[in-house]
C-alpha positions as CSV (number, residue, x, y, z in Angstrom):
1,F,124.9,82.0,101.1
2,V,122.5,79.2,102.4
3,V,122.7,75.6,101.5
4,S,120.0,73.0,101.5
5,G,119.6,69.3,100.7
6,S,116.5,67.6,99.4
7,L,114.6,64.4,98.7
8,D,115.2,65.2,95.0
9,K,118.7,63.9,95.4
10,T,120.2,67.5,95.1
11,V,122.1,70.1,97.1
12,K,121.2,73.7,96.4
13,I,123.1,76.8,97.2
14,W,121.1,80.1,97.6
15,D,121.9,83.7,97.9
16,A,121.1,84.6,101.5
17,Q,120.4,88.3,100.7
18,T,118.1,87.8,97.7
19,G,116.8,84.3,98.1
20,A,117.9,83.5,94.5
21,L,119.1,80.0,93.6
22,Q,122.8,80.2,92.7
23,K,123.8,76.6,92.1
24,T,122.3,73.0,92.1
25,L,124.7,70.2,93.0
26,E,124.0,66.9,91.5
27,G,125.8,63.6,92.0
28,H,123.9,61.9,94.8
29,S,121.8,58.8,93.8
30,S,119.3,59.1,96.5
31,K,117.9,61.6,99.0
32,V,120.1,64.1,100.7
33,Y,119.5,64.1,104.4
34,A,122.3,66.3,105.7
35,V,124.4,69.3,104.6
36,A,127.0,71.5,106.2
37,I,129.2,74.6,105.0
38,S,132.8,75.1,105.9
39,T,133.7,78.2,107.9
40,D,135.5,79.9,105.1
41,G,132.7,79.2,102.8
42,E,134.9,77.3,100.3
43,F,133.3,73.8,100.5
44,V,130.0,72.1,101.2
45,V,129.5,68.6,102.6
46,S,126.4,66.4,102.1
47,G,125.2,63.1,103.5
48,S,122.7,60.9,101.7
49,E,120.5,57.8,101.6
50,D,123.1,56.4,99.0
51,K,125.5,55.8,101.9
52,T,128.0,58.3,100.8
53,V,129.3,61.7,102.0
54,K,130.3,64.2,99.3
55,I,132.5,67.2,99.4
56,W,131.7,70.0,96.8
57,N,133.4,73.2,95.8
58,A,131.1,75.8,97.0
59,Q,132.2,78.4,94.5
60,T,132.1,76.2,91.3
61,G,129.6,73.5,92.4
62,A,132.1,70.9,91.3
63,Q,132.2,67.6,93.3
64,K,135.7,67.2,94.8
65,R,135.5,63.8,96.4
66,T,133.1,61.0,97.7
67,L,133.6,59.4,101.0
68,E,132.5,55.8,101.2
69,G,132.4,53.6,104.2
70,H,129.1,53.6,105.9
71,S,126.8,50.6,105.3
72,K,123.6,52.5,105.7
73,Y,122.1,55.8,105.2
74,V,124.2,58.9,106.1
75,I,121.8,61.1,108.2
76,A,124.1,63.7,109.6
77,V,127.2,65.6,108.7
78,A,129.5,68.3,110.2
79,I,132.8,70.1,109.3
80,S,135.5,71.2,111.7
81,T,136.2,74.9,112.0
82,D,139.5,74.6,110.4
83,G,138.1,72.6,107.5
84,Q,140.5,69.7,108.1
85,F,138.0,67.0,109.0
86,V,134.4,66.0,108.3
87,V,132.2,64.0,110.7
88,S,129.2,61.9,109.7
89,G,126.5,59.9,111.5
90,S,124.6,57.0,110.0
91,N,121.9,54.5,110.4
92,D,124.6,51.9,110.8
93,T,125.0,53.2,114.4
94,T,128.5,54.7,113.8
95,V,130.2,58.0,113.6
96,K,133.0,58.4,111.2
97,I,135.7,61.1,111.2
98,W,137.3,61.7,107.7
99,D,140.3,63.7,106.4
100,A,138.6,66.6,104.4
101,Q,141.6,67.0,102.2
102,T,142.2,63.4,101.1
103,G,138.9,61.8,102.0
104,A,140.7,59.1,104.0
105,L,138.8,57.7,106.9
106,K,140.6,58.6,110.2
107,R,138.5,56.7,112.6
108,T,135.1,55.2,113.4
109,L,133.4,55.8,116.7
110,V,131.5,52.9,117.9
111,G,129.1,53.1,121.1
112,H,125.7,54.0,119.9
113,I,123.2,51.0,119.5
114,S,120.8,52.8,117.3
115,S,121.0,55.1,114.3
116,V,123.0,58.4,114.7
117,Y,120.8,61.2,113.7
118,A,123.0,64.2,114.6
119,V,126.6,65.1,114.8
120,A,128.5,68.3,115.7
121,I,132.3,69.3,116.3
122,S,133.5,71.7,118.9
123,T,135.1,74.8,117.6
124,D,138.5,73.7,118.7
125,G,138.1,70.5,117.1
126,Q,138.8,68.6,120.3
127,F,135.5,66.7,120.6
128,V,132.5,65.4,118.6
129,V,128.9,65.2,119.8
130,S,126.4,62.7,118.5
131,G,122.8,62.1,119.0
132,S,121.0,58.7,118.6
133,G,117.9,56.6,119.0
134,A,115.2,54.4,117.3
135,P,111.9,55.9,116.6
136,Y,109.0,53.9,118.1
137,E,111.3,51.8,120.3
138,S,113.0,52.6,123.6
139,T,116.7,51.9,122.9
140,D,119.6,54.5,122.8
141,D,118.1,58.0,123.0
142,T,121.2,59.5,124.1
143,V,123.9,62.1,123.4
144,K,127.5,61.0,123.4
145,I,130.6,63.3,123.6
146,W,133.8,61.8,122.0
147,D,137.5,62.7,121.9
148,A,138.0,63.8,118.2
149,Q,141.8,62.9,118.3
150,T,141.5,59.4,119.8
151,G,138.0,58.4,119.2
152,A,137.5,57.6,122.9
153,L,134.0,58.0,124.4
154,Q,134.2,60.7,127.1
155,R,130.6,60.7,128.3
156,T,127.1,59.8,127.7
157,L,124.3,62.3,128.4
158,E,121.0,60.6,129.4
159,G,117.7,62.3,130.0
160,H,115.7,62.3,126.7
161,T,112.9,59.8,126.6
162,Q,112.9,59.4,122.8
163,T,115.3,59.6,119.9
164,V,117.8,62.5,119.8
165,R,117.4,64.1,116.4
166,A,119.6,67.0,116.8
167,V,122.8,68.4,118.5
168,A,124.8,71.5,118.6
169,I,127.8,72.8,120.5
170,S,128.3,76.4,121.8
171,T,131.3,78.2,120.3
172,D,133.2,78.2,123.5
173,G,132.6,74.5,123.9
174,Q,131.0,75.0,127.4
175,F,127.5,73.6,126.5
176,V,125.8,71.1,124.2
177,V,122.1,71.5,123.1
178,S,120.0,68.5,121.9
179,G,116.6,68.2,120.3
180,S,114.4,65.1,120.6
181,L,111.3,63.4,119.5
182,D,110.2,63.8,123.2
183,K,109.4,67.3,122.0
184,T,112.0,69.0,124.2
185,V,115.3,70.8,123.8
186,K,117.8,70.1,126.4
187,I,121.0,72.2,127.4
188,W,123.9,70.2,129.0
189,D,127.3,71.1,130.5
190,A,129.8,69.8,128.1
191,Q,132.5,69.3,130.7
192,T,130.5,67.4,133.3
193,G,127.6,66.2,131.3
194,A,125.1,67.7,133.8
195,L,121.7,68.6,132.5
196,Q,121.3,72.4,132.9
197,R,117.8,73.0,131.7
198,T,115.0,71.5,129.5
199,L,113.2,73.9,127.1
200,E,109.5,72.9,126.6
201,G,107.1,74.5,124.2
202,H,107.1,72.5,121.1
203,S,104.0,70.3,120.5
204,D,105.6,67.7,118.4
205,W,109.1,66.2,117.6
206,V,112.1,68.5,117.7
207,N,114.0,67.8,114.5
208,A,116.7,70.6,114.4
209,V,118.7,72.9,116.9
210,A,121.4,75.6,116.6
211,I,123.2,77.9,118.9
212,S,124.2,81.5,118.2
213,T,127.9,82.2,118.0
214,D,127.7,84.3,121.2
215,G,126.0,81.5,123.0
216,Q,123.0,83.8,123.9
217,F,120.2,82.0,122.2
218,V,119.1,78.7,120.8
219,V,116.9,78.0,117.8
220,S,114.9,74.9,117.4
221,G,112.7,73.5,114.5
222,S,109.9,71.1,115.0
223,E,107.3,68.7,113.4
224,D,104.7,71.2,114.7
225,K,105.8,73.5,111.7
226,T,107.2,76.2,114.0
227,V,110.8,77.6,114.7
228,K,111.4,78.7,118.2
229,I,114.0,81.1,119.7
230,W,114.9,80.5,123.2
231,D,117.2,82.5,125.7
232,A,120.1,80.0,126.4
233,Q,120.9,81.4,129.8
234,T,117.4,81.3,131.3
235,G,115.7,78.8,129.0
236,A,112.8,81.4,128.4
237,L,111.0,81.2,125.0
238,Q,111.7,84.6,123.2
239,R,109.7,84.0,120.1
240,T,107.9,81.6,117.8
241,L,108.3,81.9,114.0
242,E,105.3,80.6,112.2
243,G,104.9,80.3,108.3
244,H,106.0,76.9,107.3
245,I,103.2,74.6,106.4
246,S,104.9,71.3,107.2
247,S,107.5,70.0,109.5
248,V,110.7,72.0,110.0
249,C,113.7,69.8,109.6
250,A,116.7,72.1,109.7
251,V,117.7,75.4,111.3
252,A,120.8,77.6,111.3
253,I,121.8,80.9,112.7
254,S,124.0,83.5,110.8
255,T,127.4,84.2,112.4
256,D,126.4,87.6,113.4
257,G,123.2,86.4,115.1
258,Q,121.0,88.6,112.9
259,F,119.3,85.9,110.8
260,V,117.6,82.6,111.4
261,V,117.3,80.1,108.5
262,S,114.9,77.2,108.4
263,G,114.1,74.4,106.0
264,S,110.9,72.4,106.0
265,W,109.2,69.4,104.2
266,D,107.0,72.1,102.6
267,N,109.8,72.6,100.1
268,T,111.0,75.9,101.3
269,V,113.8,77.5,102.9
270,K,113.0,80.7,104.8
271,I,115.1,83.4,106.3
272,W,114.0,85.2,109.4
273,D,115.1,88.3,111.4
274,A,116.3,86.9,114.6
275,Q,115.4,90.0,116.6
276,T,111.8,90.6,115.5
277,G,110.9,87.2,114.1
278,V,109.8,88.8,110.7
279,L,110.2,86.6,107.7
280,L,112.5,88.2,105.3
281,K,113.0,85.7,102.5
282,D,111.1,82.7,101.4
283,S,112.9,80.5,98.7
284,V,110.9,77.7,97.1
285,A,113.0,74.9,95.8
286,D,112.0,73.6,92.4
287,G,112.1,70.0,93.5
288,Q,108.8,68.3,94.3
289,F,107.8,66.0,97.0
290,P,107.7,62.3,95.6
291,P,104.1,61.3,95.7
292,I,102.9,57.8,95.7
293,D,103.1,56.4,92.3
294,M,99.6,56.0,91.1
295,Q,100.5,53.0,88.8
296,Y,100.3,50.8,91.9
297,K,96.6,49.9,92.0
298,F,94.5,47.4,93.7
299,G,96.3,44.4,94.8
300,S,99.7,45.6,93.8
301,A,102.7,45.5,96.0
302,M,106.0,47.5,96.2
303,A,109.1,46.6,98.2
304,V,110.7,49.2,100.5
305,D,113.8,48.7,102.7
306,S,112.3,49.3,106.1
307,E,111.3,47.2,109.0
308,C,107.9,48.8,109.7
309,I,105.9,52.0,108.8
310,V,103.7,54.6,110.3
311,I,101.9,57.7,109.0
312,K,103.2,61.0,110.2
313,N,102.0,64.4,108.9
314,N,100.7,62.9,105.7
315,W,103.9,61.0,105.1
316,L,104.5,57.2,105.1
317,C,107.5,56.9,107.4
318,G,110.0,54.1,108.0
319,V,111.2,52.7,111.2
320,N,114.0,55.2,111.3
321,C,111.7,58.2,110.6
322,E,112.8,58.4,107.0
323,F,110.0,59.8,104.8
324,L,109.2,57.1,102.3
325,F,106.2,58.5,100.4
326,W,104.0,61.6,100.6
327,I,100.3,60.6,100.8
328,P,98.3,62.7,98.3
329,P,95.2,64.5,99.8
330,E,92.7,62.1,98.0
331,Y,94.2,59.1,99.6
332,R,94.1,60.4,103.2
333,S,90.4,59.9,104.1
334,V,91.0,56.3,105.1
335,A,94.8,55.6,105.5
336,K,96.1,53.1,108.0
337,T,99.2,50.9,108.9
338,E,99.3,47.6,110.5
339,G,102.7,46.0,111.1
340,K,104.5,46.0,107.7
341,V,101.4,46.8,105.6
342,F,100.1,50.2,104.6
343,A,96.6,50.5,103.1
344,C,94.5,53.6,102.0
345,L,91.2,54.1,100.3
346,N,89.9,56.7,98.0
347,E,87.2,57.0,95.4
348,R,89.1,55.0,92.9
349,G,89.4,51.8,95.1
350,R,91.7,50.5,97.6
351,F,95.5,50.8,97.5
352,F,98.1,48.6,99.2
353,L,101.8,49.1,99.9
354,R,103.5,46.2,101.4
355,I,106.9,46.4,103.2
356,K,109.1,43.3,102.9
C-alpha cells in the first residue's frame, strides 16, 4: 500500500495495485506535512502543522498515540527498520527521537539553526540524518549525521547553497542523498562526509529524494513538476517522469525497485514503472486545495503566522516554504508581495492579505 498526507489534515492509505483508497485517517487539526510506513506495514506515522506526531494502526486506521513536544510545525518523520523508534524534524530547529511503543521522548538533537525539513534513519538504527535551512535566507543549508543512541553530532555535510529539503540513506548505510532548493541532488559518503557527486538536471527546487533498496538508483521530485531517476553509481540521468501538473513534494521506491511513487500539489499520487517510466496508476485524492477565502474583500486583512511571504507556482508561501493559500486563476493577473503584504487584483477589485 501507499500512504499520503495532505493539506486537508488527513492521512490516506491506498491500494498500490489498484490505486483504490482504502482508509482515511483523521485526527490532525492542521495540515499533514510528512508520513512514513513501518517496514512490516503495521503502522503509519504522520507529522503535522499542529506540532504533533501521530502513530496509526495501518490495518484498522485507529490512532495509537500522539507524540507532543515540538514547539512548531512537524515537517519530517521517519521510522526505524525494527519499528522501535520514530524520528521527527520541525520548524523549531530540532530533531526528536521517540519510543514508538510508548510514545516517550528519548532524546532531542540540537545543532541546526534553521528549520529541519528532512530526517532519515539508517537501516541498522545506528545513525540519523537531517536536512535543514531557511528559504530566502543563507543560514544553515546543511545535512547533519547524528548518533541515534547518544544523540551526539557525528558530522556536518556542507555543499548545498540553499535549504536542504530532503534526505535519504542507502540500505547499507554507505551513502546519504540530499535534495535542495539549489535545484541539485547530492550523494555523500556517510562514513567520511565527503561529497561523491552532484546530480544536476532539475530546473527548480528539489523537494524529495529516495534510494532504491539495492542502492543502484536515486529518485528525486521537484518543483519543476517532474520525477527523475538517476544512476547512483555514475550520477547519470536515466529517465524523467512527466505527468504531474504541479510541484512534486514526495517520492518513494518499492522494496523490489519495480515501482516509483510520487505525490504532488496537483492533488494526485502517481505510481510509475521504474524500468520504463510508464505511468501505471493515478490516484486522485478527494481533498481540495484550500483557495483564498473570497469573503476577504477590498481593504480587509487576515492574520497568518509567518514572517514574510512570496508567490511560488501560484501559491502564497510563508518564510519556511509552507503553502499558505492557493491563488485562484482569476486572481493571478496581477499578484505581488512586498515585505509582509500580499496584494492581487482581478475584475472584482483589489484584494489584500496582510501578514502580522
